[in-house]
C-alpha positions in Angstrom: 34.2 -51.4 25.7 32.0 -51.4 22.5 32.8 -55.1 22.2 36.5 -54.8 22.6 38.3 -56.2 25.7 40.4 -54.0 27.9 42.1 -56.5 30.4 43.6 -55.4 33.6 46.8 -56.7 35.3 47.1 -60.4 35.9 47.2 -59.7 39.6 44.2 -57.5 39.5 43.8 -53.7 39.8 41.9 -51.6 42.3 42.2 -48.5 40.2 41.8 -48.1 36.4 41.8 -44.7 34.6 41.4 -42.3 33.2 40.1 -43.7 29.9 39.2 -41.3 27.2 36.6 -42.8 24.9 35.1 -41.9 21.6 31.3 -41.1 21.3 30.8 -44.6 19.7 32.4 -46.3 22.7 29.5 -45.7 25.1 28.5 -49.3 25.6 30.6 -51.3 28.1 30.6 -54.3 30.3 32.6 -54.2 33.5 33.7 -57.5 35.2 35.0 -57.6 38.7 35.7 -60.1 41.5 37.0 -60.1 45.1 38.8 -62.6 47.3 37.7 -63.7 50.7 39.9 -66.2 52.6 37.3 -66.9 55.2 35.0 -69.9 54.9 31.3 -69.1 54.5 28.9 -67.5 52.1 30.2 -66.1 48.9 31.0 -62.4 48.6 28.4 -60.0 47.3 29.0 -56.7 45.6 27.7 -53.2 45.5 28.5 -50.7 42.8 27.6 -47.1 41.9 28.4 -44.8 39.0 29.5 -41.3 39.9 28.6 -38.8 37.2 25.2 -40.4 36.6 23.8 -39.6 40.1 23.3 -43.2 41.2 23.7 -44.4 44.8 25.2 -47.8 45.8 23.3 -50.7 44.4 21.8 -53.4 46.6 24.3 -56.2 47.4 24.3 -58.9 44.7 26.4 -61.9 43.7 26.4 -60.6 40.1 29.9 -59.8 39.0 29.2 -58.0 35.7 27.6 -54.6 35.0 26.4 -53.3 31.6 26.5 -49.6 31.0 25.1 -47.5 28.2 26.1 -43.8 28.7 26.1 -40.5 27.0 29.0 -38.0 26.8 30.5 -37.0 30.1 33.0 -37.9 32.9 32.2 -41.0 35.0 33.7 -43.0 37.8 32.5 -46.6 38.4 33.0 -47.9 41.9 32.5 -51.4 43.2 33.1 -52.9 46.7 32.8 -56.4 48.2 30.4 -57.1 51.0 30.6 -60.1 53.4 27.7 -61.9 54.9 28.2 -60.1 58.2 27.9 -56.7 56.3 31.6 -55.7 56.4 32.7 -54.0 53.2 35.9 -53.5 51.4 38.0 -50.8 52.9 38.7 -49.2 49.5 36.3 -49.6 46.5 37.8 -50.5 43.2 37.3 -47.8 40.6 37.3 -47.2 36.8 37.5 -43.6 35.7 36.6 -42.7 32.1 35.4 -39.9 29.9 33.2 -40.3 26.9 33.8 -37.5 24.4 30.8 -35.8 22.9 30.2 -36.0 19.1 32.0 -33.4 17.0 28.8 -31.3 16.7 28.6 -31.1 20.5 32.1 -30.0 21.2 32.9 -26.5 22.4 35.1 -25.6 19.5 32.5 -26.8 17.0 29.8 -24.9 18.7 32.0 -21.8 18.9 32.7 -22.1 15.2 29.0 -22.4 14.4 28.2 -19.3 16.5 31.0 -17.4 14.8 29.7 -18.5 11.4 26.1 -17.5 12.3 27.3 -14.2 13.6 29.4 -13.6 10.5 26.4 -14.6 8.3 24.1 -12.2 10.2 26.6 -9.4 10.0 27.2 -10.0 6.2 23.4 -10.2 5.6 22.9 -7.0 7.5 25.6 -5.2 5.5 24.1 -6.5 2.3 20.6 -5.4 3.5 21.9 -1.9 4.3 23.7 -1.6 1.0 20.8 -3.0 -0.9 18.4 -0.6 0.9 20.7 2.3 -0.1 20.7 1.2 -3.7 17.0 0.8 -3.8 16.5 4.2 -2.1 18.8 5.9 -4.7 17.0 4.1 -7.5 13.6 5.1 -6.1 14.8 8.7 -5.8 16.1 8.7 -9.3 12.9 7.1 -10.6 10.7 9.6 -8.7 12.7 12.5 -10.1 12.5 11.1 -13.6 8.8 10.5 -13.2 8.3 14.0 -12.0 10.3 15.4 -15.0 8.3 13.2 -17.4 5.0 14.3 -15.8 6.0 18.0 -16.1 7.1 17.5 -19.7 3.9 15.7 -20.4 1.9 18.5 -18.9 3.9 21.1 -20.9 3.4 19.0 -24.1 -0.3 18.7 -23.3 -0.6 22.5 -22.9 1.4 23.1 -26.1 -0.9 20.6 -28.0 -3.9 22.2 -26.4 -2.7 25.7 -27.6 -2.0 24.4 -31.1 -5.4 22.7 -31.3 -7.1 25.8 -30.1 -5.2 28.0 -32.6 -6.0 25.6 -35.4 -9.7 25.6 -34.5 -9.8 29.4 -34.3 -8.0 29.7 -37.7 -10.5 27.3 -39.2 -13.5 29.3 -37.8 -11.9 32.5 -39.2 -11.4 30.9 -42.6 -15.0 29.8 -42.7 -16.4 33.2 -41.7 -16.9 36.2 -43.9 -15.6 38.7 -41.3 -14.0 38.6 -37.8 -17.2 39.8 -36.3 -19.0 36.8 -37.7 -16.4 34.4 -36.3 -16.4 35.9 -32.8 -19.2 33.7 -31.3 -17.6 30.5 -32.6 -14.1 31.5 -31.5 -15.4 32.5 -28.0 -17.1 29.2 -27.6 -14.0 27.3 -28.7 -11.8 29.2 -26.3 -14.1 28.8 -23.3 -14.8 25.1 -23.9 -11.1 24.3 -24.5 -9.8 26.2 -21.4 -12.6 25.1 -19.2 -14.1 28.5 -18.6 -17.6 28.9 -17.3 -18.1 32.2 -19.1 -16.3 34.5 -21.5 -16.7 37.8 -23.4 -15.1 39.4 -26.5 -14.6 43.1 -26.4 -14.1 45.1 -29.5 -12.9 48.7 -30.1 -15.9 50.7 -31.3 -15.1 53.7 -33.6 -15.1 56.6 -33.7 -15.8 56.7 -30.0 -12.7 54.6 -29.3 -14.4 52.7 -26.5 -14.6 49.0 -25.8 -18.0 47.4 -26.5 -19.0 43.8 -25.8 -19.1 41.9 -29.1 -20.4 38.6 -27.8 -20.9 36.6 -24.5 -20.8 32.9 -24.1 -21.5 30.8 -21.0 -22.2 27.2 -20.2 -25.8 26.2 -20.7 -26.3 25.3 -17.0 -25.0 28.7 -15.8 -27.7 31.2 -14.9 -26.2 34.5 -15.8 -28.9 36.4 -17.7 -28.6 39.7 -15.7 -24.7 39.6 -15.8 -24.8 38.9 -19.5 -27.2 41.8 -20.1 -25.1 44.2 -18.1 -21.9 43.1 -20.0 -23.5 43.5 -23.4 -24.7 47.1 -22.6 -21.5 48.3 -20.9 -18.7 50.3 -22.6 -15.2 51.0 -21.3 -13.2 54.1 -22.2 -9.4 53.9 -22.4 -8.0 53.5 -18.9 -11.4 52.5 -17.3 -11.5 49.2 -15.6 -9.4 46.3 -16.6 -10.6 46.3 -20.2 -10.0 50.0 -20.5 -6.5 49.7 -19.1 -5.7 47.0 -21.7 -7.0 49.3 -24.4 -4.9 52.3 -23.1 -1.7 50.2 -22.9 -2.2 48.8 -26.4 
């Protein structure tokens, strides 16, 4: 077996086994012989290997068989055959088992399966935990972004109001009277706030009515008739929205 001799009894043995061999001991030579006390042709032999699915070999005078096998359980049988065809009543047998390599044994495979299962479980737990962390971070980031956006919008509106107030004060400072500054103020307000049209109403005395001081609209807006009606209209206290503003002070 694998170059090492395993002799049988000096008187011969018809049964050898069960040998348990390492994976590296898969090469073997089996020698055998039989005795025939009758005079005549020499004995011939037939053999087969159970576990490898082989039938009895054709009769041969060869008394050595070489085997190269994989892991598994085997039983080598050999019988003598006379010229007249009579055979040994009981074949000689060698039973042996070649162990699989470590990585093919059931306990190793079970360990690998357990390790893979544990790894998959651990990875899944990590994935779930990481997903929760990322979800919480994303929620916090979204909330912070929304707050920053709102603060930015509020800051923009505050800056817009300050810029408009500064522009109006500058127009007033450069004008001799509020009535002279009205057109420029109106245009600044409409352009800054994105209005298409705007009007300034002033309290006319002594009638104490609201009269249109000036009207501004975008150049592309066709509103000549509406502008003319606005300029010619007056509102008494309590009349319409302008009049209600006047009455409430």
